[in-house]
N, C-alpha and C positions, 0 to 999 in steps of 0.2 A: 856621524850617523844621521840620516835624514828621516825624521818622523813621518809616518804615513798619516793620511787623513783619517779622522774618526769614521766609523761605519755609519751608514745612514740610520736615521731614527725611524722607528715605527710610529707613525702619526695617527692620532685620533682627533678628528676635527669636527666641531659642531658649528654649523652655520645658522645664525639667527634669522637671517634674511638673505636671499640670493643677491649677488651683485646685480644692480639694476641700471644705474645711470651715471653718466658724467655730464655735467653741464658746466663747462668752464668757458664763460664768455666775457668779453670786455677786455680791453688791452690798453695799455699804459698812458701816461698823461703828459709827458714833457716834450716840448720842442718840435713835434711834427707839425704844429700849426704854422710854422715858418716855411714849410715845404709847399711850394706851389705845384702840386702834381695833379694831373687829370685823373678823375675817378675811374675805376675799372668799369668797363661796359659789360652789362649783362648779356649783350648780344655778340660779344667777341666769340669767335668760333675756334675750335681746335679739333684735331683728329682723335678719334676714339676707336678702339677695337676690343669689344667685350663679347665673349661668347654667351650664348643662351644659358640660363641657369637660375639658381635660387634668386628670387626678387630682392630680398633684403640684402643679400651679399652683393648683388650687382649694383644696387643703389649706393651702397657704401663704397664700392670700388670706383664708381663714377664720381662721387663726391670727392674722394681722395685724389683722383687724377685731375679733376677740375679745380682743386684747391679751395673748396668751399666746405663749410660746416653744415651738416645735415642732422636735424633732430627728428627722430622717428621712434615708433614703438615696433620693434622688429618682430615681437611675438604675434602681432596681428597680421603679419605677412607670411606666416608659416604655410607651406604648401603651395604658394603662388610662384609662378615662373616668370622670368623676364625674357624677352626676345633678344636675338643677337643685335648688337649695336655696332655699326661699322660706318665710318665716314666723318664728315665735319659737322659739329653740332655746337650751338650755344649751350650754356648751362641749362636754361629753361627748356629748350627744345630736347635736350638729351634726357632730362628727367621725364618729359612728356612721352618720348618714344619708349622708354623703359616701362612706363606705367600704362601704355596703351591697352584699353580693354579692362583695366582694373578699377575698382571703386575708390581710388585714391588719386590725389594730385599733390604737387609740391608748390608751396607758396613762398615767396621771398620775404625775409624779415631783415631787420637791421644787422643782425649778427650772422646771417646765413640763410638757410632754407628749412622749412618745416613741412613734414608729411602730414596731410590732413585727409580725413574721410570725406567723400562726396556726400551731399545732403541726403541722397536717397539710400545711402548704405546703412547697415545695421550697427555701425559703430557710434559711440556717444560723441556728440558735438555740442559746443556751446553756442551762445547766441550769435557770435560772429562767424560761425561756421568753422572754427578751428577746433580740431579734435582735442578733447581733454584726455591726454595720454595717461594710461595707467603706469607706464614706465617710459623713461626718456633716455636716449642714447646720444651723446655728443662725442665725436671721435677724436677731437684734437684741442690743444691749447697752444700757447705761444712756444712751448718747448717741443711740440710734435704730438703725435697720436698717443693717447693713454692706452696702455696695453692691459691694465687690470680689467677683468670681466670680459675681455675679448675672446677668451678661450682658444687663442691661437699663438703660434710661435712667430707669426709674421710681425715685422718691425713697424709697418706703417710709415709715417713721416718722422723725421728727426731734424734737429737744428744744430747739432754739435759741430759740423764742419765749417759752416759759413753764416750761421744764424738764419739762413733761409730754410723754411720747412720743406724738406725734400725727402723722397723715398730713397732707400739705399741704391736703387738702380739709377736714380737721378743724381746721385752724389759721385763725383769723379775721384773718389778715394775708397779704399777698402774699409768697410765698417761692419762690425758685428753687433747685434743687439740681443741681449738676453731678456726676454719678456717676463712679466709676472707669472704667466702660465708655465714657462720653463723652470723658473725658480721653484715653483710649487711642485711640479711634477718630478723634478730631479732632486728635490730637497737641498737646494743651494742656499744655505743659510748664512754664508759669509762671502765676502769679495774674493777670498782665496778660492772658494768653490766655483764661483763664476769664472775666474781666470782659468782654472783647470778645464772648464767647459767651453772656453772660447777658442776657436781656431786661430792659429798664428801667434798665440801668447804662450810663454813658458813660465814656470814658477820655480824659484830656487829657494830652498829652505835653509836658512842660516842656523836657526835654533828653534826652540819651541814657540817663541813669540815673534820671530822675525822671518818674513819671507820677502823675496824680491821678485819683480816681474821683468821679463824681457820680451821685446818684439823687434824683429828684423836686426838682431845683433846689438841692440841698445837697451839700456835700462829704462823702465817706465817710471818716471818720476812725476808726471803730470796727472793730477786728479782734478775733477770738477764735481761740484754739488749744484744741481739744477743749472748747469752751465757756467757757474762761477769758478774760476780756476784757482788752484792752490798747488804747491809743490810739496813732495814728500822727501824727507832726508832719511835715507835708509839706515845709516849708522845709528841714528837716534830715533828709532821708530816710535811713533806716538799715535797709534790707533788707525792709520789708514788701511793697512792690510788686514786688520782684525774687524773691519766694519761689518756689522750685521745687516742682512738684507731685508729684515722684517718691515722696514719703513720705506722701501723703495718700490716704485712701479716698474722700473726697468733699469738696466745697466747698458750703456752704449760704449763701445770701444772703437775709437777712430784710430786706424793704424797709419803710421807715418807721422810726418811733421804737422804741427797744428799751431804755428806761431801767429796766424791771423787773429785768433780769438784768445789764445792763452798767453801770448807774450813770450817770456823766456822758458827754456826747458830743453828736453832731449827729443830726438827725432824718432823714437821708437813707437810710441802710441800715447793716447790720452784716454783715460777712463772717466766717463761722465755718469754720475749716479743721479737719477731723477726720482725725487720723492713722490710718495703717494699724495693724492689730493682729496679734499672732502667731497662728499656726494650730496645731491639734493634730496635723495630718499634715504631712509634709515637702512643701514646694513651693518652686520657685525659677525664676528666669528671668534671662537676660542679654540685652541688646539693644545694638545699635550702629547708628548712622545718620549720614548725611552729607547736606548740602544745599548750595545755592548760597551764594556769598560765604564759602566755606571754613567751613561750619558743621558741626562734628563733635560728636557726643554719644554717650555710653555710659551704660548703667544696669545694675545688678545688684541682685537682691532675693532673699533666701533666708529661709525661715521654717519653723519646725517644732518638735517636742518636743525638750527637752534632757534628759529622763530617760525611762525605759521606760514609766511610767504616763501620761506626757503632762501631769502636774500642773505641770510647769515647762516653759515655752515661750519661745522667743525669735525675734527677727526682726532682720535687718541689711539695710539698704538703702544703696546708694551711687550717686551720679550725678556725671558730670563732663562739662562742655560747654565747648568752645573755639570761639568764633565771631567772624567778622569781619562786615562789613556793607557795604551800598551806600555808606556814608559813607567818605570817604577817611581813611586812617591810624587807623581805629578797630578795636578788638578787645576782647573780654571773655571771661574765663575764670571758670567757676563750678564750685565743688566743694560737694557735698552728702553728708553722712553722717548716718545715723539708726540707732539701736539701741534695742530695747525688750525687756523680759523680763516675763513674767507668771507668777505663782506662785499655785496654789490652796492656800492655807493650810489650809482645810477645804473640804468640799463646797460651803459657802455663802459663803466668804470668799476674796477674791482681792486680792493685792498686785501693783501694776504699777510698774515703775521704767523710766525711759527718758531719752534725751538725743538731741539733734540739733544739727547745726551747718551753716551755709552761709557760704561766702566768695565774694564777687563782686569780681573784680579786673579793672577795665577799663583800657585805654590809649587816649588820644585822646578823652576825654570831652568832649562839648559842654556848654556852660553858657549857659542862656538861648537865645533864638532869634536870627535874623538881622534886620537892619533891614528893615521892610516897604517903606519908600520910600527912594529915593536923595535926594541933596541938591537935586534939581530937582523933587521931588514925584512922580516917576514910580515905578511899582511896581518894586521891586528884585528882578527875576527872576534866581534863581540855579539852577544845576544841582542835582539832588537829591543828588548825591554831595558837595556842598560841606559841609565840616566846619569850624565856626567855632572849634573848640578847638585848643590847641597839641598837639603830638605827645606831650608829657609830662603833659598834663592827665589827671586821674583822680579818680574819686569812688568809692573802695573802700567797700563796705558789707558788714557781716557780722552774723550772728545766732548766738547760743548759747542753748540751752534745756535745762533739766533738770526732770523732773517725777516725781511719785510720787502714786499713788492707792491708796486702800484702800476696798474695796467689800464690802458684806455684804447678804445677802438673808435676811429673817426668815420664819418659818413662816406668819405671817398675811398674806403677800403684800406686805409693806412691804420697801423696800430703803433703804439709806443709803450715802452716798458722801462721802469727804473727799479733796480734791485739793490738792496743793502744787505750785506752779509758779514757776520762776525763769527769767526771759527777759532776755537782753542783746541790745540792738540798737545797733550801733556804726557809725561812719563815720570815714574818714580821707581827706580830700579835699585836692587840690592843683590849683587850677583857674585857667585863663586862657583867655579866648575873645574874639573880635572881635564884640562885641555893643553897643558904645556908638557913638553918632553916626550919620551918614548919609553914604554914599560919594558922592563926586563922579563922575558917569558918565564924565567925560573924563579925569581924573587919578587916580582911585581914592583920593584923600585924603579925610580927614574922619572916619575911624573910629579907635577906640582899644580897648584891652583892658579887659574886666572881669577882675579877678584877686582871689583870696582863698584862704586855707588854713584849713580847719576840721577839728578833731579832737574827737570827742565820743562819748558813748554814753548810752543809757538803760537802767538796771537796774531791772527790775520783779519784785517778789516778791508772790505772790498766794496766798491760802488760801481755799478755798471748801468749804462743807459743805452738804449738803441731804439730806433724807429724803422719800420719796414712796411713796404706796401708796393702796389703796382704802379706802373706809369706807361703811357702810350708813346711809341716812337715808330715812325715809318709804318703806321697802320697795324702794328703788333703790340701786344701787351707784354711788358717785361717786369722784373722784380728788382727791388733795391733795398739794401740795408745800410744804415748809417749809425755808428755807435761810438761810444767812448767808455773807457774804464780806468779806474785808479785803485791801487792797492798798497797796503803797508803791512809788512810782516815783521814781527819782533820775536827773535829767538833768544831765550835766556837758559843758561845751563850752569849747574854747580857740580863739580867733580870731587869725589872722595877716594882715598886709597888706603891700603893696609900694608905696613912694613914688616909684619911678623913672618916667621917661617911658614911656608905653605907647601912643604914637601909632603907627598902622600906616601905612607909606609908601604902599602900594597895596593896597586892599581886594581888587581883582579878581585879584591875583597871590598872594593868601594861600595858603600850603601847610602851615600849622601849625608852621613852623620858627621858634622863638623861644627865646632863652636862658632858663634857669630863673630864677625870681625869687629875690631875696634877702629872704626873709620876715622881718618884724618883728612881735614879739608885740604884740597890740592889747588883749587882755583875756580874762577868764574868766567863765563863767556857771555857775550851779548852782541848780537848782530841785528841790524835793522835794514830791511830791504824795501825800497820804494820803487814801484813801477806805475807807469801810466801810458796810455796810448789812445789813438784815434783809429778807427777802422771803417772801411766801406767795402761792400761786396755787392755784386749785381749778377743776375742771371738773365742773359739776353736771349730772347726767343727768335733766333735767326731764321729758322724754318720750323715746320711742325715736327720734324725729326732731328733737328740739330739745335743744341743749346750751348751757349758759351758762358762760362763763369769767370768773372774777373774780381779781384779784390786786392787790398793792400792794408797794411797796418803801419802807422807811424808811432814808434815806441821809444820810451825813455826808461833808463834803469839806473839805480843808485844803491850801492851796497859797499860800505867801507870805502876802500880806494878804487873800487870798480864803479866808474861812472860813465855811462854811455848815453848819448842823446842822438836823436834823429836816426834811429835804426829803422830801415824800411824792410818790411816783410811782404813779399809779393804772393799772389795766388792766381794761377791760371788753370783753367780746366775746360774740357769740352766733352760733351756726351752726344753720340750719334746713335739713333735708333735704327737698327738693321731691319727689324720687323716688330711684330707685336710682343715678342718675348725676349729679344736680345738687343743689347746696346754695347757699343765699344766706347771706351773713354780714355782720356789722357789728361794728366795734370802735372803741375810743378808748383811746389811751395817750399818754404824752409822755416827754420826756427833758430833762435840764437841762445847762446849761453855765455854770459860774461865770465872773464877769467882774471885772476889777480897776478898772473905771471908778467914779468917785465923784460924788456930788451936791455941791451948793454948800456943804453942811454937813460935807463930808468923810466921809460915810457911803458905804460900798461898795454899789453897786447890786445889786438882787436878781439871781439867776442868770437867764440867758436860758432861755426855755422853748420847746421845739419840740413843738407839739401835733399829733397825728396822728389824723384822723378817716377812717375807711375803710369803704366798703360795696362789695359785689361779689358775683359769681356764680362758683362753682367747679364744674367738671365733671370727672368721672373715668370713664374707659372702659377696657375690657379689663383689669379687675382692678387698675387703678391704673397700667397701663403707659403710659397717655396721659391728660393732663389739660389743662384750659384754665382761665385765671384772669382774665377781664375784670373790671375794677373801677374805682371812683372813689376817689381818696385825697387830698382836700384837706389839705395840711400847712402849718401856720403856725408862725412863730418870732417870739418877742417877749418 
């Protein structure tokens, strides 16, 4: 029996202060000083095609297409219109054309551009002539555009595919982004909810605590947290698919192979969860909701400056949910806590420290499904409320995460970032369910319990560094990323079993009442997986309407007897703009998965390869607020 999702909650939300600003400037610190790269020229031109419209919206769209950060108070631009922008423009000339006739101008700053009021306008200005903004909007950071507070379903830029910040249209792979606005509007409070909402992904329910995801015929095992990869082991679920979305700004799903940045895995898809960031202005909300089946949920989220200048910022998020279900004697309690602090060490350098935890505590967990047929071969039709687990069955899952990042932005347009991440995914299960055999429709006999107890966890330590920026070649500006990553995952597990009789006297009278098992220790497991790799990717600006993306990863893998060195993962992609709205793209990449099988000579077989060939058409309308992505994506594994 496949449990259905809980009905949506009726939410009551109190906002203490509206979402106002994101200022995430400064980028990482290590290694890019060694790169002798020409700085980006402010006079470099490129083609633009923006229709006349709302001035604030057009300025944001122009900044996004130009690849620059823009600080502005959009509330002061209400009611103002921008003219049509068509042709070749530098960044400064493009802003000037959009602001023609308006009492504003854009000035260049170290981290981007700032919209200021002209001296004779009625807006407040300081002694230097720079507007003292009542609110500030910064549209991006190293991971792409922040969606919280944008009020849109548009994805903006993302960095999941190649570490280059590109829009979905500029990315030569299919990608879906669920923004904070979507999660709020559709009440998507878990990753399961997001997956159900994402085109191209399907969800399989094993039991009350375990779901599995599939894309393009392959299981989805690759997860990322702020771009840091980790793998999920479906048989020993430990919190990945129960992840609560209260702490995330958006969820990105890159479909197809992703070996360039993730290393090993499957070619179905990669799910990247991007955490919320602190804000320079105070904001906060609290919400409470209730739904059918005694589903209660509360959230609180507070963010703002921790000192007068705003150079130190923090955010604290908490959520608690207590829900029952249409399933008899089932209940799950979930606790989520998240804290993050950002510090501007210098105007160009930022340190981030954060941690989060989630506890999932169920009672009456199911395990496996119910028999499809009875003993006579008839379909075993049971009520949807039937719970095959005992009343004490549980599959507790928990996560603990701590992370630190250091980011620095250089004067030549380059940035560098180093990130350290420690992630613990654990489980403590005690399970028994009526899942074996086939019931006699007359007597109810013929079934017995599955039972087992498993306690374990996976501890993942990851370090990742990369530098990215522009370079000039043959009179055009291009983009480059150079990075390296190293990870160590240690999985430990202890198994217990029960040897007593587990026959159920009458399947049709099962109500979950069964004495607790006398567990006996069966064995212990321990596995250590080490991975490291170097990667490089570039976006070559061949023409205004043609971009070529190239990349590769040099990877090493070590797990028990599976040792692979010198694995090359290629990445090829091209995007050609047909017009202002449509682009065609093609790409090839792959991913690898080492295996322990051996040939007749005792030699371990080469890793399995998942090859991803993709061609498609992408459309973008209303400045990126609406997009379409039809495509063909033959994926092979072997």
